[in-house]
C-alpha positions in Angstrom: 3.1 20.9 -21.0 0.4 18.1 -20.3 1.0 15.3 -18.2 -1.1 12.4 -17.8 -1.2 10.2 -14.6 -2.8 6.8 -14.7 -2.5 4.8 -11.7 -4.4 1.5 -10.4 -5.0 1.9 -6.6 -4.9 3.9 -3.8 -1.3 3.7 -2.9 -0.8 4.0 -6.5 -3.0 7.2 -6.7 -1.1 9.0 -3.4 2.0 8.2 -5.3 1.6 9.9 -8.7 -0.2 12.9 -6.5 3.1 13.7 -5.0 5.3 12.9 -7.7 2.6 15.2 -10.0 2.6 17.7 -7.2 6.5 18.4 -7.2 6.7 18.3 -11.1 5.4 22.0 -11.6 3.5 21.2 -15.0 0.2 21.1 -15.7 -1.2 17.3 -14.8 -4.2 15.2 -15.2 -5.3 11.8 -14.0 -6.9 8.9 -15.1 -7.1 6.4 -11.7 -8.2 3.1 -12.9 -9.4 1.8 -9.2 -11.6 4.1 -7.4 -12.4 8.0 -7.4 -8.4 8.8 -7.5 -9.0 11.0 -4.6 -5.8 12.1 -3.8 -5.6 14.1 -7.1 -8.0 16.1 -6.0 -6.2 19.5 -5.6 -3.1 19.0 -8.0 -4.5 17.6 -11.1 -6.1 19.9 -13.2 -8.6 17.1 -14.0 -9.3 13.8 -12.8 -10.9 12.1 -16.1 -12.7 8.7 -16.1 -15.3 7.2 -14.8 -13.7 7.4 -10.9 -16.2 4.4 -10.1 -16.0 2.4 -7.1 -16.1 -1.4 -6.9 -16.8 -3.9 -4.6 -13.3 -5.6 -4.8 -11.4 -2.1 -4.0 -9.3 -2.8 -6.7 -8.4 -7.0 -5.4 -10.5 -8.2 -9.1 -8.5 -11.5 -8.6 -8.1 -12.1 -5.2 -11.0 -14.2 -5.4 -14.1 -15.8 -7.7 -16.4 -13.4 -5.2 -14.6 -10.7 -5.8 -14.3 -11.2 -9.9 -18.2 -12.2 -9.8 -18.8 -9.1 -7.4 -17.3 -6.2 -9.8 -18.5 -7.9 -13.1 -21.9 -7.2 -11.5 -21.1 -3.7 -10.2 -20.1 -2.5 -14.2 -16.7 -3.7 -14.1 -16.3 -4.0 -17.6 -18.2 -0.7 -19.0 -16.1 0.4 -16.6 -12.8 -0.7 -18.2 -14.0 0.7 -21.2 -14.7 3.8 -20.7 -11.3 4.4 -18.9 -9.6 2.9 -21.9 -11.6 5.4 -24.3 -10.7 8.2 -22.1 -7.0 7.6 -22.5 -7.1 7.2 -26.3 -8.9 10.5 -26.5 -6.6 12.8 -23.9 -3.8 14.6 -25.7 -0.7 14.0 -23.6 2.5 15.4 -23.6 4.3 12.8 -21.6 2.7 10.2 -19.5 3.6 8.6 -16.0 1.8 5.1 -15.3 2.0 3.9 -11.9 0.5 0.7 -11.4 1.5 -2.8 -12.9 1.4 -4.3 -16.5 -2.1 -3.4 -17.2 -2.4 0.1 -16.2 1.3 0.2 -18.2 -0.7 -0.9 -20.7 -3.6 1.9 -20.2 -0.8 4.4 -20.6 1.2 3.4 -23.6 -2.6 3.7 -25.6 -2.6 7.6 -24.2 1.4 8.4 -24.9 1.2 7.0 -28.5 4.4 7.6 -28.7 5.2 10.5 -26.4 8.0 10.5 -23.4 6.3 7.2 -21.5 7.8 6.6 -17.6 6.6 3.9 -15.6 6.8 3.3 -11.7 5.9 0.2 -10.2 5.7 -0.1 -6.3 4.0 -3.1 -6.7 6.3 -6.1 -8.2 9.4 -7.2 -6.0 12.1 -9.6 -6.5 11.4 -10.8 -3.0 7.9 -12.1 -3.8 10.0 -15.0 -5.4 11.5 -15.7 -2.5 10.5 -20.0 -1.1 7.8 -19.1 -3.7 6.3 -22.3 -5.5 5.8 -22.4 -9.2 2.0 -22.5 -8.3 2.1 -19.4 -6.4 4.0 -17.3 -8.8 1.5 -18.8 -11.4 -1.5 -17.7 -9.8 0.0 -14.2 -8.7 1.3 -14.0 -12.2 2.1 -10.1 -13.1 2.1 -9.5 -9.0 5.6 -11.5 -7.9 7.4 -11.2 -11.0 8.2 -8.6 -14.3 6.3 -10.7 -16.9 7.7 -11.1 -20.3 4.7 -8.6 -21.8 5.2 -6.2 -18.8 9.1 -6.0 -19.3 8.0 -5.5 -23.2 6.0 -2.8 -22.8 8.5 -0.9 -20.4 11.0 -0.9 -23.1 8.7 1.9 -24.7 9.2 3.7 -21.6 12.1 5.9 -21.5 12.5 5.1 -17.8 11.0 2.2 -15.3 11.3 2.8 -11.6 10.6 0.0 -8.8 10.7 -0.3 -5.5 13.5 -1.8 -4.1 17.0 -3.1 -4.1 16.9 -6.8 -5.3 13.8 -5.4 -8.3 16.2 -3.0 -10.0 18.7 -6.2 -10.2 16.2 -8.5 -11.7 15.0 -6.0 -13.9 18.5 -5.6 -15.4 19.3 -9.0 -15.3 16.0 -9.4 -17.8 17.2 -6.7 -20.1 15.4 -3.9 -18.7 18.3 -1.7 -18.6 16.5 1.9 -17.7 15.4 1.0 -14.3 16.1 2.7 -11.5 15.9 2.6 -7.6 16.0 5.7 -5.7 14.4 4.4 -2.5 11.1 3.2 -0.7 7.9 4.4 -2.4 5.8 3.5 0.8 8.1 4.6 3.2 7.9 8.6 1.3 4.2 8.4 2.1 4.2 8.4 5.9 4.3 11.2 6.8 6.0 12.7 10.4 3.9 12.3 13.8 0.5 13.6 13.3 -0.3 14.9 16.9 1.3 13.9 20.2 -0.4 10.9 22.0 1.6 11.8 25.2 -1.6 13.5 26.9 -3.7 10.6 26.1 -1.9 7.0 26.0 1.1 8.3 28.0 5.0 7.8 27.2 4.7 3.9 27.2 5.0 1.9 23.6 2.3 0.8 22.1 0.6 -1.9 20.5 -0.4 -1.1 16.9 -3.5 -2.4 15.1 -3.6 -1.8 11.4 -6.9 -3.7 10.0 -6.2 -2.4 6.9 -8.8 -0.1 4.6 -10.0 -2.6 2.0 -13.0 -4.3 3.7 -11.3 -7.1 6.3 -11.8 -4.8 9.5 -15.1 -6.8 9.9 -13.4 -9.8 10.4 -9.9 -8.6 11.8 -10.4 -6.1 14.2 -12.7 -7.8 16.4 -10.1 -10.4 16.7 -7.4 -8.0 17.0 -8.8 -6.1 20.1 -9.3 -9.5 21.6 -5.8 -10.5 21.1 -4.6 -7.1 22.4 -6.0 -8.4 26.1 -3.6 -10.8 26.8 -0.2 -8.8 25.4 1.3 -6.0 27.7 1.1 -2.9 26.1 -0.8 -0.2 25.0 -3.1 -1.0 22.0 -4.0 1.8 19.7 -6.2 1.2 16.3 -5.1 3.3 13.3 -8.3 3.8 12.2 -8.7 5.6 9.0 -12.5 5.9 8.0 -15.3 7.3 9.2 -16.7 6.6 12.8 -19.6 5.1 11.0 -17.6 2.6 9.6 -16.4 0.9 12.7 -17.6 -2.7 12.6 -19.9 -4.4 15.2 -17.6 -5.0 18.4 -19.4 -6.8 21.2 -18.4 -6.9 24.5 -16.8 -3.8 24.1 -18.2 -0.3 25.4 -17.3 2.3 23.8 -16.8 5.9 25.4 -15.5 9.2 23.5 -12.5 11.0 24.6 -13.0 13.4 21.6 -13.8 13.9 18.0 -10.7 12.2 17.2 -10.3 9.6 19.7 -12.6 7.0 21.2 -11.9 4.5 24.1 -13.0 0.8 23.8 -13.3 -0.5 27.7 -13.8 -4.6 28.2 -13.1 -6.3 31.6 -10.7 -3.8 32.7 -8.6 -3.2 29.7 -8.1 -0.4 27.6 -8.2 0.1 23.6 -7.6 3.2 21.8 -9.4 4.2 18.3 -7.6 7.1 17.0 -8.1 8.5 13.4 -5.4 11.1 12.1 -3.1 9.4 14.0 -1.6 6.7 11.9 1.9 8.1 11.9 2.1 9.1 15.2 0.5 5.4 16.7 3.6 4.0 14.1 6.3 5.9 15.7 5.5 5.2 19.1 4.8 1.3 18.2 6.7 -1.5 19.6 5.0 -4.1 18.0 2.1 -4.6 15.3 -0.8 -6.6 14.6 -1.4 -5.9 10.7 -4.0 -7.0 8.3 -3.1 -4.3 5.7 -1.1 -3.7 2.8 1.6 -0.7 3.1 0.1 0.2 6.2 2.0 -3.3 7.6 5.4 -1.9 4.9 5.6 1.0 7.1 5.4 -0.5 10.1 8.3 -3.0 8.8 10.2 0.1 7.4 10.6 1.7 10.5 11.9 -1.5 12.2 8.4 -2.2 14.0 7.6 -6.8 14.3 4.2 -7.5 12.7 2.3 -10.6 14.0 -0.4 -10.9 10.9 -3.5 -13.6 9.6 -5.8 -14.0 6.8 -9.0 -12.8 6.4 -11.9 -13.9 4.2 -11.3 -11.0 2.1 -11.5 -8.8 -0.4 -7.8 -8.5 0.4 -5.9 -10.0 3.1 -6.5 -13.2 2.2 -4.6 -16.7 2.8 -2.9 -15.8 -0.8 -2.2 -12.0 -0.3 -1.1 -12.8 3.4 1.5 -15.6 2.4 2.3 -13.3 -0.4 3.6 -10.2 2.2 5.1 -13.2 3.9 7.6 -13.7 1.3 8.1 -9.8 0.9 9.0 -8.8 4.2 10.8 -12.4 5.8 11.5 -12.6 9.5 9.7 -8.9 9.6 6.5 -10.3 9.7 5.2 -13.4 11.9 2.2 -15.1 9.7 0.1 -16.9 12.1 -4.3 -18.2 11.8 -6.7 -15.5 12.5 -7.1 -17.2 16.2 -7.0 -14.3 19.4 -5.0 -16.6 21.5 -2.3 -17.6 18.5 -2.2 -13.9 17.8 -1.3 -13.1 21.1 0.9 -16.1 21.8 3.1 -15.3 18.8 3.4 -11.2 19.9 4.5 -12.7 23.3 7.2 -14.7 21.9 8.4 -11.7 19.9 8.1 -9.3 23.2 10.2 -11.9 25.5 12.8 -13.6 22.6 15.7 -10.4 22.3 16.7 -12.3 19.4 14.1 -13.4 17.4 12.7 -9.4 18.1 15.9 -7.9 16.9 15.8 -10.2 13.6 12.6 -9.1 12.8 13.1 -5.7 13.3 16.3 -5.5 11.2 14.6 -7.6 8.3 11.5 -5.3 8.1 14.4 -2.4 7.5 16.2 -3.9 4.7 13.6 -5.2 3.0 11.7 -2.2 2.7 14.8 0.3 2.1 15.1 3.7 3.4 13.0 6.9 1.8 13.1 8.6 -1.4 12.0 6.8 -4.3 8.8 9.6 -5.2 11.7 12.8 -4.7 14.5 10.7 -6.8 11.7 9.4 -9.5 10.0 12.9 -10.2 13.7 15.0 -10.4 14.5 11.9 -13.2 11.0 12.8 -14.9 11.8 16.7 -14.1 15.0 16.5 -15.7 14.3 14.3 -18.6 11.3 16.3 -19.8 12.4 19.7 -19.2 15.7 21.6 -20.6 18.6 23.0 -18.9 16.8 26.3 -18.5 13.8 24.3 -16.5 10.9 25.9 -18.8 8.5 23.0 -20.5 
């Protein structure tokens, strides 16, 4: 049995790869955004152009993103992906992503079993959203009539939270299911013990993101951290040479995975391969990130966030994430003193901190989405004997 996974984004790829790994079937992948590196070693073959776009998948995040992607060959890349979907002969298709990914998956399925995993849309996005905001985020804040039409062709639809399950079923998609948070499933156990480096004090997690916003946000986070009485640690996911210029900070290497930044007696640690380790030690987070911020909230860590010029964490994206996370996320202007001021308020006001922590856990929910989804798909595809 050949199962094709269609996904459109790094987080979606990671979810798809985890589901594919647990199915125990012959898996192929068609990533629509980026190179689909998460599928390497899992899928028998990764199809398509596997081309990186300047926007990192946020094509409609701004006019600049759209124009940059068009110049980089977005249209020709998309046509090649549609051709790959049409030419591939699949026995079943699993789509992880939005309505666009579902359209490609439906073409590939051609009547074969189709499953839709939507880790993007949440009914929480509709809370306190103006009609204009919903229109601008059409398909990102709600299940559109077009998406629901396609979902009726699927055997099952899997959503990210309980509120979305209730909404989708009210909208007529009875075969929708919720098994737990996909984001929390992707959070690994702590990668290493940070005590030898940082001691045992609680941390301030700096989460600048991975989509290009860090050149703007990281210097502001570092400056804000100088006024917050917590040991600051940057969860840095990229190569060291990708660090943006950090004027005024003196770098000193501790080891191959640990960089210490010093400025006027203040220390900030920049750590690779330590994202989960940092989060599990953190009391507060400064974030301009998507999934990483959601995972922090899911652990009960209050977040102070601020908009960037993009490509991802624009003002519209930040407001949208605020609606998702509610009181767990405090959105301020991108000024180091305002960032630090909000952080200090959270640390000093016990009731405010407690509400933020509880809201994050409730909004994101417990883990279990990936395991529940793959077990559902496996039961549906395989007969009782367990063989395709």
